Structures are given as C-alpha cells and as structure tokens.
Predicted model as a PDB file, atoms N, CA, C, CB and O in Angstrom, pLDDT in the B-factor column:
MODEL        1                                                                  
ATOM      1  N   MET A   1      99.811  50.108  13.329  1.00 61.00           N  
ATOM      2  CA  MET A   1      98.466  50.614  13.326  1.00 61.00           C  
ATOM      3  C   MET A   1      98.471  52.000  12.691  1.00 61.00           C  
ATOM      4  CB  MET A   1      97.884  50.651  14.756  1.00 61.00           C  
ATOM      5  O   MET A   1      99.272  52.854  13.071  1.00 61.00           O  
ATOM      6  N   PRO A   2      97.583  52.227  11.728  1.00 72.00           N  
ATOM      7  CA  PRO A   2      97.551  53.546  11.077  1.00 72.00           C  
ATOM      8  C   PRO A   2      97.019  54.616  12.023  1.00 72.00           C  
ATOM      9  CB  PRO A   2      96.688  53.497   9.808  1.00 72.00           C  
ATOM     10  O   PRO A   2      96.255  54.332  12.945  1.00 72.00           O  
ATOM     11  N   LYS A   3      97.440  55.849  11.774  1.00 81.00           N  
ATOM     12  CA  LYS A   3      96.966  56.969  12.574  1.00 81.00           C  
ATOM     13  C   LYS A   3      95.495  57.217  12.270  1.00 81.00           C  
ATOM     14  CB  LYS A   3      97.806  58.242  12.301  1.00 81.00           C  
ATOM     15  O   LYS A   3      95.045  56.980  11.149  1.00 81.00           O  
ATOM     16  N   PRO A   4      94.741  57.692  13.259  1.00 82.00           N  
ATOM     17  CA  PRO A   4      93.338  58.024  13.010  1.00 82.00           C  
ATOM     18  C   PRO A   4      93.225  59.147  11.980  1.00 82.00           C  
ATOM     19  CB  PRO A   4      92.639  58.433  14.322  1.00 82.00           C  
ATOM     20  O   PRO A   4      94.074  60.036  11.919  1.00 82.00           O  
ATOM     21  N   SER A   5      92.173  59.093  11.177  1.00 87.00           N  
ATOM     22  CA  SER A   5      91.945  60.143  10.193  1.00 87.00           C  
ATOM     23  C   SER A   5      90.456  60.238   9.898  1.00 87.00           C  
ATOM     24  CB  SER A   5      92.745  59.872   8.895  1.00 87.00           C  
ATOM     25  O   SER A   5      89.685  59.347  10.256  1.00 87.00           O  
ATOM     26  N   GLY A   6      90.061  61.310   9.251  1.00 91.00           N  
ATOM     27  CA  GLY A   6      88.668  61.479   8.847  1.00 91.00           C  
ATOM     28  C   GLY A   6      87.801  62.177   9.868  1.00 91.00           C  
ATOM     29  O   GLY A   6      86.594  62.308   9.665  1.00 91.00           O  
ATOM     30  N   PHE A   7      88.394  62.634  10.975  1.00 93.00           N  
ATOM     31  CA  PHE A   7      87.621  63.311  12.006  1.00 93.00           C  
ATOM     32  C   PHE A   7      87.587  64.812  11.754  1.00 93.00           C  
ATOM     33  CB  PHE A   7      88.201  63.018  13.392  1.00 93.00           C  
ATOM     34  O   PHE A   7      88.555  65.396  11.267  1.00 93.00           O  
ATOM     35  N   GLN A   8      86.464  65.420  12.089  1.00 96.00           N  
ATOM     36  CA  GLN A   8      86.308  66.872  12.052  1.00 96.00           C  
ATOM     37  C   GLN A   8      85.434  67.262  13.230  1.00 96.00           C  
ATOM     38  CB  GLN A   8      85.687  67.361  10.690  1.00 96.00           C  
ATOM     39  O   GLN A   8      84.658  66.453  13.738  1.00 96.00           O  
ATOM     40  N   TYR A   9      85.567  68.512  13.658  1.00 96.00           N  
ATOM     41  CA  TYR A   9      84.678  68.983  14.716  1.00 96.00           C  
ATOM     42  C   TYR A   9      84.153  70.353  14.354  1.00 96.00           C  
ATOM     43  CB  TYR A   9      85.401  69.021  16.078  1.00 96.00           C  
ATOM     44  O   TYR A   9      84.757  71.088  13.573  1.00 96.00           O  
ATOM     45  N   GLU A  10      83.005  70.685  14.945  1.00 97.00           N  
ATOM     46  CA  GLU A  10      82.368  71.967  14.687  1.00 97.00           C  
ATOM     47  C   GLU A  10      81.848  72.527  16.007  1.00 97.00           C  
ATOM     48  CB  GLU A  10      81.218  71.825  13.647  1.00 97.00           C  
ATOM     49  O   GLU A  10      81.125  71.859  16.745  1.00 97.00           O  
ATOM     50  N   GLN A  11      82.235  73.772  16.283  1.00 96.00           N  
ATOM     51  CA  GLN A  11      81.742  74.461  17.469  1.00 96.00           C  
ATOM     52  C   GLN A  11      80.408  75.119  17.139  1.00 96.00           C  
ATOM     53  CB  GLN A  11      82.770  75.511  17.975  1.00 96.00           C  
ATOM     54  O   GLN A  11      80.226  75.653  16.045  1.00 96.00           O  
ATOM     55  N   HIS A  12      79.487  75.080  18.082  1.00 96.00           N  
ATOM     56  CA  HIS A  12      78.176  75.691  17.890  1.00 96.00           C  
ATOM     57  C   HIS A  12      78.015  76.856  18.859  1.00 96.00           C  
ATOM     58  CB  HIS A  12      77.044  74.651  18.088  1.00 96.00           C  
ATOM     59  O   HIS A  12      78.741  76.957  19.847  1.00 96.00           O  
ATOM     60  N   GLY A  13      77.071  77.719  18.572  1.00 94.00           N  
ATOM     61  CA  GLY A  13      76.824  78.899  19.380  1.00 94.00           C  
ATOM     62  C   GLY A  13      76.382  78.599  20.801  1.00 94.00           C  
ATOM     63  O   GLY A  13      76.549  79.436  21.689  1.00 94.00           O  
ATOM     64  N   ASP A  14      75.815  77.411  21.034  1.00 95.00           N  
ATOM     65  CA  ASP A  14      75.346  77.055  22.376  1.00 95.00           C  
ATOM     66  C   ASP A  14      76.450  76.394  23.210  1.00 95.00           C  
ATOM     67  CB  ASP A  14      74.137  76.119  22.279  1.00 95.00           C  
ATOM     68  O   ASP A  14      76.164  75.716  24.197  1.00 95.00           O  
ATOM     69  N   ALA A  15      77.708  76.593  22.808  1.00 92.00           N  
ATOM     70  CA  ALA A  15      78.892  76.060  23.512  1.00 92.00           C  
ATOM     71  C   ALA A  15      79.002  74.542  23.426  1.00 92.00           C  
ATOM     72  CB  ALA A  15      78.856  76.472  24.971  1.00 92.00           C  
ATOM     73  O   ALA A  15      79.659  73.922  24.261  1.00 92.00           O  
ATOM     74  N   SER A  16      78.370  73.945  22.434  1.00 97.00           N  
ATOM     75  CA  SER A  16      78.528  72.510  22.226  1.00 97.00           C  
ATOM     76  C   SER A  16      79.464  72.282  21.042  1.00 97.00           C  
ATOM     77  CB  SER A  16      77.149  71.823  21.987  1.00 97.00           C  
ATOM     78  O   SER A  16      79.709  73.180  20.236  1.00 97.00           O  
ATOM     79  N   VAL A  17      79.979  71.062  20.961  1.00 97.00           N  
ATOM     80  CA  VAL A  17      80.888  70.672  19.892  1.00 97.00           C  
ATOM     81  C   VAL A  17      80.392  69.354  19.319  1.00 97.00           C  
ATOM     82  CB  VAL A  17      82.364  70.551  20.406  1.00 97.00           C  
ATOM     83  O   VAL A  17      80.120  68.411  20.062  1.00 97.00           O  
ATOM     84  N   THR A  18      80.276  69.288  18.009  1.00 97.00           N  
ATOM     85  CA  THR A  18      79.903  68.049  17.332  1.00 97.00           C  
ATOM     86  C   THR A  18      81.131  67.506  16.616  1.00 97.00           C  
ATOM     87  CB  THR A  18      78.724  68.279  16.328  1.00 97.00           C  
ATOM     88  O   THR A  18      81.801  68.225  15.876  1.00 97.00           O  
ATOM     89  N   ILE A  19      81.417  66.229  16.845  1.00 95.00           N  
ATOM     90  CA  ILE A  19      82.543  65.556  16.187  1.00 95.00           C  
ATOM     91  C   ILE A  19      81.962  64.599  15.161  1.00 95.00           C  
ATOM     92  CB  ILE A  19      83.462  64.795  17.223  1.00 95.00           C  
ATOM     93  O   ILE A  19      81.046  63.833  15.458  1.00 95.00           O  
ATOM     94  N   THR A  20      82.509  64.651  13.941  1.00 94.00           N  
ATOM     95  CA  THR A  20      82.079  63.737  12.890  1.00 94.00           C  
ATOM     96  C   THR A  20      83.271  62.905  12.428  1.00 94.00           C  
ATOM     97  CB  THR A  20      81.455  64.513  11.699  1.00 94.00           C  
ATOM     98  O   THR A  20      84.425  63.311  12.561  1.00 94.00           O  
ATOM     99  N   HIS A  21      82.965  61.746  11.890  1.00 92.00           N  
ATOM    100  CA  HIS A  21      83.983  60.873  11.314  1.00 92.00           C  
ATOM    101  C   HIS A  21      83.517  60.507   9.914  1.00 92.00           C  
ATOM    102  CB  HIS A  21      84.226  59.588  12.198  1.00 92.00           C  
ATOM    103  O   HIS A  21      82.504  59.828   9.743  1.00 92.00           O  
ATOM    104  N   HIS A  22      84.258  60.958   8.924  1.00 92.00           N  
ATOM    105  CA  HIS A  22      83.892  60.782   7.512  1.00 92.00           C  
ATOM    106  C   HIS A  22      82.467  61.266   7.251  1.00 92.00           C  
ATOM    107  CB  HIS A  22      84.029  59.304   7.100  1.00 92.00           C  
ATOM    108  O   HIS A  22      81.706  60.628   6.523  1.00 92.00           O  
ATOM    109  N   GLY A  23      82.117  62.407   7.857  1.00 93.00           N  
ATOM    110  CA  GLY A  23      80.826  63.029   7.616  1.00 93.00           C  
ATOM    111  C   GLY A  23      79.683  62.520   8.473  1.00 93.00           C  
ATOM    112  O   GLY A  23      78.587  63.079   8.420  1.00 93.00           O  
ATOM    113  N   ARG A  24      79.902  61.485   9.256  1.00 92.00           N  
ATOM    114  CA  ARG A  24      78.847  60.933  10.099  1.00 92.00           C  
ATOM    115  C   ARG A  24      79.049  61.376  11.542  1.00 92.00           C  
ATOM    116  CB  ARG A  24      78.820  59.394  10.005  1.00 92.00           C  
ATOM    117  O   ARG A  24      80.182  61.409  12.021  1.00 92.00           O  
ATOM    118  N   PRO A  25      77.976  61.716  12.238  1.00 92.00           N  
ATOM    119  CA  PRO A  25      78.113  62.141  13.632  1.00 92.00           C  
ATOM    120  C   PRO A  25      78.768  61.048  14.488  1.00 92.00           C  
ATOM    121  CB  PRO A  25      76.738  62.511  14.212  1.00 92.00           C  
ATOM    122  O   PRO A  25      78.373  59.884  14.433  1.00 92.00           O  
ATOM    123  N   ALA A  26      79.758  61.437  15.266  1.00 92.00           N  
ATOM    124  CA  ALA A  26      80.448  60.485  16.125  1.00 92.00           C  
ATOM    125  C   ALA A  26      80.303  60.857  17.595  1.00 92.00           C  
ATOM    126  CB  ALA A  26      81.920  60.406  15.749  1.00 92.00           C  
ATOM    127  O   ALA A  26      80.549  60.019  18.463  1.00 92.00           O  
ATOM    128  N   GLY A  27      79.913  62.084  17.893  1.00 92.00           N  
ATOM    129  CA  GLY A  27      79.734  62.489  19.275  1.00 92.00           C  
ATOM    130  C   GLY A  27      79.422  63.960  19.400  1.00 92.00           C  
ATOM    131  O   GLY A  27      79.783  64.763  18.540  1.00 92.00           O  
ATOM    132  N   THR A  28      78.742  64.308  20.491  1.00 95.00           N  
ATOM    133  CA  THR A  28      78.439  65.697  20.808  1.00 95.00           C  
ATOM    134  C   THR A  28      78.866  65.953  22.238  1.00 95.00           C  
ATOM    135  CB  THR A  28      76.926  66.017  20.604  1.00 95.00           C  
ATOM    136  O   THR A  28      78.534  65.189  23.144  1.00 95.00           O  
ATOM    137  N   LEU A  29      79.596  67.022  22.433  1.00 96.00           N  
ATOM    138  CA  LEU A  29      80.071  67.392  23.757  1.00 96.00           C  
ATOM    139  C   LEU A  29      79.456  68.720  24.138  1.00 96.00           C  
ATOM    140  CB  LEU A  29      81.618  67.465  23.803  1.00 96.00           C  
ATOM    141  O   LEU A  29      79.297  69.607  23.299  1.00 96.00           O  
ATOM    142  N   ARG A  30      79.104  68.854  25.425  1.00 97.00           N  
ATOM    143  CA  ARG A  30      78.494  70.086  25.914  1.00 97.00           C  
ATOM    144  C   ARG A  30      79.171  70.525  27.205  1.00 97.00           C  
ATOM    145  CB  ARG A  30      76.980  69.897  26.135  1.00 97.00           C  
ATOM    146  O   ARG A  30      79.768  69.718  27.917  1.00 97.00           O  
ATOM    147  N   GLY A  31      79.066  71.810  27.492  1.00 96.00           N  
ATOM    148  CA  GLY A  31      79.533  72.340  28.764  1.00 96.00           C  
ATOM    149  C   GLY A  31      81.028  72.174  28.992  1.00 96.00           C  
ATOM    150  O   GLY A  31      81.844  72.440  28.109  1.00 96.00           O  
ATOM    151  N   SER A  32      81.370  71.725  30.207  1.00 96.00           N  
ATOM    152  CA  SER A  32      82.784  71.626  30.581  1.00 96.00           C  
ATOM    153  C   SER A  32      83.523  70.578  29.754  1.00 96.00           C  
ATOM    154  CB  SER A  32      82.912  71.294  32.062  1.00 96.00           C  
ATOM    155  O   SER A  32      84.720  70.717  29.500  1.00 96.00           O  
ATOM    156  N   ARG A  33      82.815  69.530  29.332  1.00 96.00           N  
ATOM    157  CA  ARG A  33      83.471  68.516  28.488  1.00 96.00           C  
ATOM    158  C   ARG A  33      83.873  69.125  27.147  1.00 96.00           C  
ATOM    159  CB  ARG A  33      82.535  67.294  28.264  1.00 96.00           C  
ATOM    160  O   ARG A  33      84.950  68.829  26.631  1.00 96.00           O  
ATOM    161  N   ALA A  34      83.023  69.967  26.583  1.00 96.00           N  
ATOM    162  CA  ALA A  34      83.348  70.632  25.319  1.00 96.00           C  
ATOM    163  C   ALA A  34      84.547  71.551  25.498  1.00 96.00           C  
ATOM    164  CB  ALA A  34      82.137  71.431  24.794  1.00 96.00           C  
ATOM    165  O   ALA A  34      85.420  71.608  24.632  1.00 96.00           O  
ATOM    166  N   GLU A  35      84.598  72.272  26.617  1.00 96.00           N  
ATOM    167  CA  GLU A  35      85.733  73.157  26.887  1.00 96.00           C  
ATOM    168  C   GLU A  35      87.037  72.376  27.010  1.00 96.00           C  
ATOM    169  CB  GLU A  35      85.486  73.960  28.164  1.00 96.00           C  
ATOM    170  O   GLU A  35      88.061  72.773  26.455  1.00 96.00           O  
ATOM    171  N   LYS A  36      86.996  71.259  27.744  1.00 96.00           N  
ATOM    172  CA  LYS A  36      88.193  70.424  27.901  1.00 96.00           C  
ATOM    173  C   LYS A  36      88.649  69.867  26.551  1.00 96.00           C  
ATOM    174  CB  LYS A  36      87.919  69.268  28.886  1.00 96.00           C  
ATOM    175  O   LYS A  36      89.842  69.844  26.245  1.00 96.00           O  
ATOM    176  N   PHE A  37      87.676  69.419  25.749  1.00 96.00           N  
ATOM    177  CA  PHE A  37      87.992  68.887  24.419  1.00 96.00           C  
ATOM    178  C   PHE A  37      88.675  69.943  23.564  1.00 96.00           C  
ATOM    179  CB  PHE A  37      86.718  68.386  23.720  1.00 96.00           C  
ATOM    180  O   PHE A  37      89.701  69.666  22.943  1.00 96.00           O  
ATOM    181  N   LEU A  38      88.118  71.153  23.524  1.00 96.00           N  
ATOM    182  CA  LEU A  38      88.676  72.217  22.686  1.00 96.00           C  
ATOM    183  C   LEU A  38      90.096  72.583  23.122  1.00 96.00           C  
ATOM    184  CB  LEU A  38      87.776  73.457  22.735  1.00 96.00           C  
ATOM    185  O   LEU A  38      90.959  72.840  22.283  1.00 96.00           O  
ATOM    186  N   ALA A  39      90.332  72.607  24.414  1.00 96.00           N  
ATOM    187  CA  ALA A  39      91.683  72.904  24.910  1.00 96.00           C  
ATOM    188  C   ALA A  39      92.661  71.813  24.504  1.00 96.00           C  
ATOM    189  CB  ALA A  39      91.676  73.060  26.438  1.00 96.00           C  
ATOM    190  O   ALA A  39      93.809  72.098  24.161  1.00 96.00           O  
ATOM    191  N   GLU A  40      92.207  70.565  24.545  1.00 95.00           N  
ATOM    192  CA  GLU A  40      93.083  69.441  24.205  1.00 95.00           C  
ATOM    193  C   GLU A  40      93.318  69.332  22.701  1.00 95.00           C  
ATOM    194  CB  GLU A  40      92.489  68.139  24.727  1.00 95.00           C  
ATOM    195  O   GLU A  40      94.426  69.010  22.270  1.00 95.00           O  
ATOM    196  N   VAL A  41      92.296  69.596  21.906  1.00 95.00           N  
ATOM    197  CA  VAL A  41      92.412  69.403  20.463  1.00 95.00           C  
ATOM    198  C   VAL A  41      93.374  70.416  19.829  1.00 95.00           C  
ATOM    199  CB  VAL A  41      91.035  69.513  19.810  1.00 95.00           C  
ATOM    200  O   VAL A  41      94.031  70.101  18.836  1.00 95.00           O  
ATOM    201  N   VAL A  42      93.462  71.625  20.392  1.00 92.00           N  
ATOM    202  CA  VAL A  42      94.373  72.615  19.813  1.00 92.00           C  
ATOM    203  C   VAL A  42      95.816  72.408  20.277  1.00 92.00           C  
ATOM    204  CB  VAL A  42      93.912  74.024  20.175  1.00 92.00           C  
ATOM    205  O   VAL A  42      96.747  72.918  19.653  1.00 92.00           O  
ATOM    206  N   SER A  43      96.006  71.664  21.366  1.00 92.00           N  
ATOM    207  CA  SER A  43      97.357  71.490  21.901  1.00 92.00           C  
ATOM    208  C   SER A  43      98.004  70.170  21.509  1.00 92.00           C  
ATOM    209  CB  SER A  43      97.323  71.596  23.390  1.00 92.00           C  
ATOM    210  O   SER A  43      99.176  69.952  21.815  1.00 92.00           O  
ATOM    211  N   GLY A  44      97.268  69.279  20.837  1.00 86.00           N  
ATOM    212  CA  GLY A  44      97.835  67.980  20.484  1.00 86.00           C  
ATOM    213  C   GLY A  44      97.491  67.585  19.068  1.00 86.00           C  
ATOM    214  O   GLY A  44      97.080  68.417  18.259  1.00 86.00           O  
ATOM    215  N   ASP A  45      97.661  66.305  18.773  1.00 91.00           N  
ATOM    216  CA  ASP A  45      97.305  65.744  17.473  1.00 91.00           C  
ATOM    217  C   ASP A  45      95.778  65.690  17.392  1.00 91.00           C  
ATOM    218  CB  ASP A  45      97.943  64.314  17.266  1.00 91.00           C  
ATOM    219  O   ASP A  45      95.155  64.841  18.029  1.00 91.00           O  
ATOM    220  N   ALA A  46      95.181  66.579  16.625  1.00 93.00           N  
ATOM    221  CA  ALA A  46      93.730  66.729  16.595  1.00 93.00           C  
ATOM    222  C   ALA A  46      93.016  65.424  16.235  1.00 93.00           C  
ATOM    223  CB  ALA A  46      93.346  67.811  15.608  1.00 93.00           C  
ATOM    224  O   ALA A  46      91.999  65.095  16.845  1.00 93.00           O  
ATOM    225  N   GLN A  47      93.526  64.681  15.262  1.00 92.00           N  
ATOM    226  CA  GLN A  47      92.879  63.430  14.854  1.00 92.00           C  
ATOM    227  C   GLN A  47      92.888  62.413  15.991  1.00 92.00           C  
ATOM    228  CB  GLN A  47      93.577  62.842  13.619  1.00 92.00           C  
ATOM    229  O   GLN A  47      91.882  61.749  16.239  1.00 92.00           O  
ATOM    230  N   LEU A  48      93.996  62.292  16.667  1.00 90.00           N  
ATOM    231  CA  LEU A  48      94.108  61.353  17.782  1.00 90.00           C  
ATOM    232  C   LEU A  48      93.202  61.776  18.944  1.00 90.00           C  
ATOM    233  CB  LEU A  48      95.573  61.256  18.255  1.00 90.00           C  
ATOM    234  O   LEU A  48      92.560  60.934  19.572  1.00 90.00           O  
ATOM    235  N   VAL A  49      93.153  63.053  19.222  1.00 92.00           N  
ATOM    236  CA  VAL A  49      92.300  63.560  20.301  1.00 92.00           C  
ATOM    237  C   VAL A  49      90.840  63.259  19.997  1.00 92.00           C  
ATOM    238  CB  VAL A  49      92.505  65.080  20.497  1.00 92.00           C  
ATOM    239  O   VAL A  49      90.111  62.787  20.869  1.00 92.00           O  
ATOM    240  N   MET A  50      90.409  63.526  18.771  1.00 92.00           N  
ATOM    241  CA  MET A  50      89.010  63.268  18.409  1.00 92.00           C  
ATOM    242  C   MET A  50      88.697  61.780  18.450  1.00 92.00           C  
ATOM    243  CB  MET A  50      88.705  63.827  17.014  1.00 92.00           C  
ATOM    244  O   MET A  50      87.603  61.393  18.861  1.00 92.00           O  
ATOM    245  N   ALA A  51      89.631  60.946  18.035  1.00 90.00           N  
ATOM    246  CA  ALA A  51      89.421  59.499  18.087  1.00 90.00           C  
ATOM    247  C   ALA A  51      89.246  59.039  19.532  1.00 90.00           C  
ATOM    248  CB  ALA A  51      90.600  58.753  17.428  1.00 90.00           C  
ATOM    249  O   ALA A  51      88.378  58.216  19.823  1.00 90.00           O  
ATOM    250  N   ARG A  52      90.065  59.566  20.431  1.00 89.00           N  
ATOM    251  CA  ARG A  52      89.947  59.181  21.840  1.00 89.00           C  
ATOM    252  C   ARG A  52      88.628  59.650  22.441  1.00 89.00           C  
ATOM    253  CB  ARG A  52      91.113  59.750  22.644  1.00 89.00           C  
ATOM    254  O   ARG A  52      87.971  58.892  23.155  1.00 89.00           O  
ATOM    255  N   TRP A  53      88.237  60.881  22.163  1.00 91.00           N  
ATOM    256  CA  TRP A  53      87.018  61.429  22.751  1.00 91.00           C  
ATOM    257  C   TRP A  53      85.761  60.742  22.231  1.00 91.00           C  
ATOM    258  CB  TRP A  53      86.937  62.912  22.477  1.00 91.00           C  
ATOM    259  O   TRP A  53      84.744  60.723  22.924  1.00 91.00           O  
ATOM    260  N   THR A  54      85.807  60.183  21.034  1.00 89.00           N  
ATOM    261  CA  THR A  54      84.620  59.518  20.485  1.00 89.00           C  
ATOM    262  C   THR A  54      84.622  58.027  20.773  1.00 89.00           C  
ATOM    263  CB  THR A  54      84.533  59.746  18.986  1.00 89.00           C  
ATOM    264  O   THR A  54      83.636  57.346  20.491  1.00 89.00           O  
ATOM    265  N   GLY A  55      85.700  57.512  21.326  1.00 83.00           N  
ATOM    266  CA  GLY A  55      85.764  56.085  21.608  1.00 83.00           C  
ATOM    267  C   GLY A  55      86.185  55.266  20.411  1.00 83.00           C  
ATOM    268  O   GLY A  55      86.112  54.038  20.451  1.00 83.00           O  
ATOM    269  N   ALA A  56      86.623  55.914  19.349  1.00 67.00           N  
ATOM    270  CA  ALA A  56      87.033  55.208  18.148  1.00 67.00           C  
ATOM    271  C   ALA A  56      88.533  54.938  18.151  1.00 67.00           C  
ATOM    272  CB  ALA A  56      86.645  56.005  16.912  1.00 67.00           C  
ATOM    273  O   ALA A  56      89.128  54.715  17.097  1.00 67.00           O  
ATOM    274  N   TYR A  57      89.131  54.957  19.311  1.00 63.00           N  
ATOM    275  CA  TYR A  57      90.573  54.787  19.438  1.00 63.00           C  
ATOM    276  C   TYR A  57      90.885  53.325  19.696  1.00 63.00           C  
ATOM    277  CB  TYR A  57      91.140  55.675  20.569  1.00 63.00           C  
ATOM    278  O   TYR A  57      90.426  52.759  20.688  1.00 63.00           O  
ATOM    279  N   LYS A  58      91.652  52.713  18.827  1.00 60.00           N  
ATOM    280  CA  LYS A  58      92.018  51.314  19.002  1.00 60.00           C  
ATOM    281  C   LYS A  58      93.355  51.233  19.708  1.00 60.00           C  
ATOM    282  CB  LYS A  58      92.069  50.577  17.648  1.00 60.00           C  
ATOM    283  O   LYS A  58      94.307  51.929  19.354  1.00 60.00           O  
ATOM    284  N   HIS A  59      93.413  50.384  20.699  1.00 55.00           N  
ATOM    285  CA  HIS A  59      94.618  50.259  21.513  1.00 55.00           C  
ATOM    286  C   HIS A  59      95.600  49.233  20.963  1.00 55.00           C  
ATOM    287  CB  HIS A  59      94.244  49.891  22.920  1.00 55.00           C  
ATOM    288  O   HIS A  59      96.728  49.143  21.449  1.00 55.00           O  
ATOM    289  N   GLY A  60      95.196  48.465  19.967  1.00 55.00           N  
ATOM    290  CA  GLY A  60      96.095  47.485  19.390  1.00 55.00           C  
ATOM    291  C   GLY A  60      96.016  46.129  20.067  1.00 55.00           C  
ATOM    292  O   GLY A  60      96.726  45.206  19.669  1.00 55.00           O  
ATOM    293  N   ASN A  61      95.170  45.984  21.082  1.00 54.00           N  
ATOM    294  CA  ASN A  61      95.100  44.718  21.791  1.00 54.00           C  
ATOM    295  C   ASN A  61      93.831  43.936  21.467  1.00 54.00           C  
ATOM    296  CB  ASN A  61      95.184  44.959  23.273  1.00 54.00           C  
ATOM    297  O   ASN A  61      93.544  42.938  22.129  1.00 54.00           O  
ATOM    298  N   GLU A  62      93.072  44.361  20.473  1.00 56.00           N  
ATOM    299  CA  GLU A  62      91.825  43.674  20.165  1.00 56.00           C  
ATOM    300  C   GLU A  62      92.062  42.237  19.703  1.00 56.00           C  
ATOM    301  CB  GLU A  62      91.061  44.439  19.099  1.00 56.00           C  
ATOM    302  O   GLU A  62      91.340  41.326  20.109  1.00 56.00           O  
ATOM    303  N   ARG A  63      93.064  42.034  18.863  1.00 59.00           N  
ATOM    304  CA  ARG A  63      93.343  40.689  18.370  1.00 59.00           C  
ATOM    305  C   ARG A  63      93.808  39.793  19.518  1.00 59.00           C  
ATOM    306  CB  ARG A  63      94.407  40.729  17.251  1.00 59.00           C  
ATOM    307  O   ARG A  63      93.391  38.638  19.611  1.00 59.00           O  
ATOM    308  N   THR A  64      94.665  40.316  20.385  1.00 63.00           N  
ATOM    309  CA  THR A  64      95.153  39.551  21.528  1.00 63.00           C  
ATOM    310  C   THR A  64      93.987  39.153  22.426  1.00 63.00           C  
ATOM    311  CB  THR A  64      96.196  40.364  22.324  1.00 63.00           C  
ATOM    312  O   THR A  64      93.918  38.009  22.875  1.00 63.00           O  
ATOM    313  N   ALA A  65      93.081  40.071  22.690  1.00 63.00           N  
ATOM    314  CA  ALA A  65      91.933  39.770  23.544  1.00 63.00           C  
ATOM    315  C   ALA A  65      91.028  38.726  22.900  1.00 63.00           C  
ATOM    316  CB  ALA A  65      91.137  41.045  23.836  1.00 63.00           C  
ATOM    317  O   ALA A  65      90.508  37.847  23.588  1.00 63.00           O  
ATOM    318  N   ARG A  66      90.841  38.813  21.605  1.00 66.00           N  
ATOM    319  CA  ARG A  66      89.984  37.850  20.909  1.00 66.00           C  
ATOM    320  C   ARG A  66      90.547  36.445  21.009  1.00 66.00           C  
ATOM    321  CB  ARG A  66      89.820  38.240  19.442  1.00 66.00           C  
ATOM    322  O   ARG A  66      89.789  35.480  21.104  1.00 66.00           O  
ATOM    323  N   ASP A  67      91.869  36.316  20.990  1.00 71.00           N  
ATOM    324  CA  ASP A  67      92.505  35.008  21.018  1.00 71.00           C  
ATOM    325  C   ASP A  67      92.724  34.461  22.423  1.00 71.00           C  
ATOM    326  CB  ASP A  67      93.811  35.078  20.310  1.00 71.00           C  
ATOM    327  O   ASP A  67      93.215  33.342  22.573  1.00 71.00           O  
ATOM    328  N   HIS A  68      92.375  35.218  23.447  1.00 72.00           N  
ATOM    329  CA  HIS A  68      92.560  34.757  24.820  1.00 72.00           C  
ATOM    330  C   HIS A  68      91.633  33.562  25.068  1.00 72.00           C  
ATOM    331  CB  HIS A  68      92.276  35.910  25.844  1.00 72.00           C  
ATOM    332  O   HIS A  68      90.498  33.559  24.591  1.00 72.00           O  
ATOM    333  N   PRO A  69      92.101  32.542  25.811  1.00 77.00           N  
ATOM    334  CA  PRO A  69      91.285  31.333  26.031  1.00 77.00           C  
ATOM    335  C   PRO A  69      89.884  31.604  26.562  1.00 77.00           C  
ATOM    336  CB  PRO A  69      91.989  30.426  26.986  1.00 77.00           C  
ATOM    337  O   PRO A  69      88.950  30.900  26.178  1.00 77.00           O  
ATOM    338  N   ARG A  70      89.699  32.603  27.435  1.00 75.00           N  
ATOM    339  CA  ARG A  70      88.355  32.825  27.985  1.00 75.00           C  
ATOM    340  C   ARG A  70      87.402  33.408  26.944  1.00 75.00           C  
ATOM    341  CB  ARG A  70      88.430  33.757  29.193  1.00 75.00           C  
ATOM    342  O   ARG A  70      86.187  33.382  27.138  1.00 75.00           O  
ATOM    343  N   ASN A  71      87.941  33.935  25.842  1.00 72.00           N  
ATOM    344  CA  ASN A  71      87.087  34.527  24.817  1.00 72.00           C  
ATOM    345  C   ASN A  71      86.867  33.623  23.621  1.00 72.00           C  
ATOM    346  CB  ASN A  71      87.673  35.814  24.356  1.00 72.00           C  
ATOM    347  O   ASN A  71      86.186  34.005  22.669  1.00 72.00           O  
ATOM    348  N   ARG A  72      87.432  32.438  23.662  1.00 70.00           N  
ATOM    349  CA  ARG A  72      87.218  31.486  22.566  1.00 70.00           C  
ATOM    350  C   ARG A  72      85.898  30.762  22.771  1.00 70.00           C  
ATOM    351  CB  ARG A  72      88.387  30.469  22.475  1.00 70.00           C  
ATOM    352  O   ARG A  72      85.374  30.708  23.883  1.00 70.00           O  
ATOM    353  N   ALA A  73      85.366  30.205  21.690  1.00 66.00           N  
ATOM    354  CA  ALA A  73      84.127  29.424  21.782  1.00 66.00           C  
ATOM    355  C   ALA A  73      84.370  28.201  22.653  1.00 66.00           C  
ATOM    356  CB  ALA A  73      83.622  29.001  20.370  1.00 66.00           C  
ATOM    357  O   ALA A  73      85.430  27.579  22.591  1.00 66.00           O  
ATOM    358  N   HIS A  74      83.379  27.869  23.459  1.00 59.00           N  
ATOM    359  CA  HIS A  74      83.483  26.730  24.379  1.00 59.00           C  
ATOM    360  C   HIS A  74      82.820  25.522  23.755  1.00 59.00           C  
ATOM    361  CB  HIS A  74      82.838  27.054  25.751  1.00 59.00           C  
ATOM    362  O   HIS A  74      81.716  25.157  24.160  1.00 59.00           O  
ATOM    363  N   GLY A  75      83.447  24.895  22.794  1.00 52.00           N  
ATOM    364  CA  GLY A  75      82.944  23.753  22.046  1.00 52.00           C  
ATOM    365  C   GLY A  75      81.794  22.997  22.677  1.00 52.00           C  
ATOM    366  O   GLY A  75      82.012  22.149  23.542  1.00 52.00           O  
ATOM    367  N   GLY A  76      80.567  23.291  22.257  1.00 47.00           N  
ATOM    368  CA  GLY A  76      79.397  22.525  22.667  1.00 47.00           C  
ATOM    369  C   GLY A  76      78.699  23.018  23.918  1.00 47.00           C  
ATOM    370  O   GLY A  76      77.649  22.473  24.260  1.00 47.00           O  
ATOM    371  N   ARG A  77      79.196  23.981  24.601  1.00 49.00           N  
ATOM    372  CA  ARG A  77      78.513  24.466  25.806  1.00 49.00           C  
ATOM    373  C   ARG A  77      77.383  25.382  25.481  1.00 49.00           C  
ATOM    374  CB  ARG A  77      79.472  25.170  26.711  1.00 49.00           C  
ATOM    375  O   ARG A  77      76.708  25.875  26.385  1.00 49.00           O  
TER     376      ARG A  77                                                      
ENDMDL                                                                          
END                                                                             
C-alpha cells in the first residue's frame, strides 16, 4: 500500500486547522482537537497523521471485507 500523500494543513487565527487533500478541503479541526492534531503532526509522519485525522486512512482490509461471504450479493434475494 502506498504511503499517503497530497495532504496539507493550515492554521488559522481562530485556533482552527483546515486540512486539504490535493487542494480540496478534507476536514476542519477546532479547539482541543486542533491542539492535539498539531502536537501529533509535528512529532510524526505528517502525511500519515493527516490521513488518519481526515478518515482517508486505508487499513488494507477493504478487499478482504468485500470478499467476505456476508458482503457478497445474495443471488435473487
């Protein structure tokens, strides 16, 4: 699985943070969540942190879940 890329964040004067992915808004954090995000983003892999905080983080199990018997089409039901 390729590493996340294309994320950027911008701090605003009102203590909020906007995260974008390839120029498109992906999330806005305010208050204590913004503070936690900023502390985490400077101490780790920034791209991975932003992907996790925006929900764009793939765990690698999507294909396995899709192929699980309960998620297959139920022929004719």
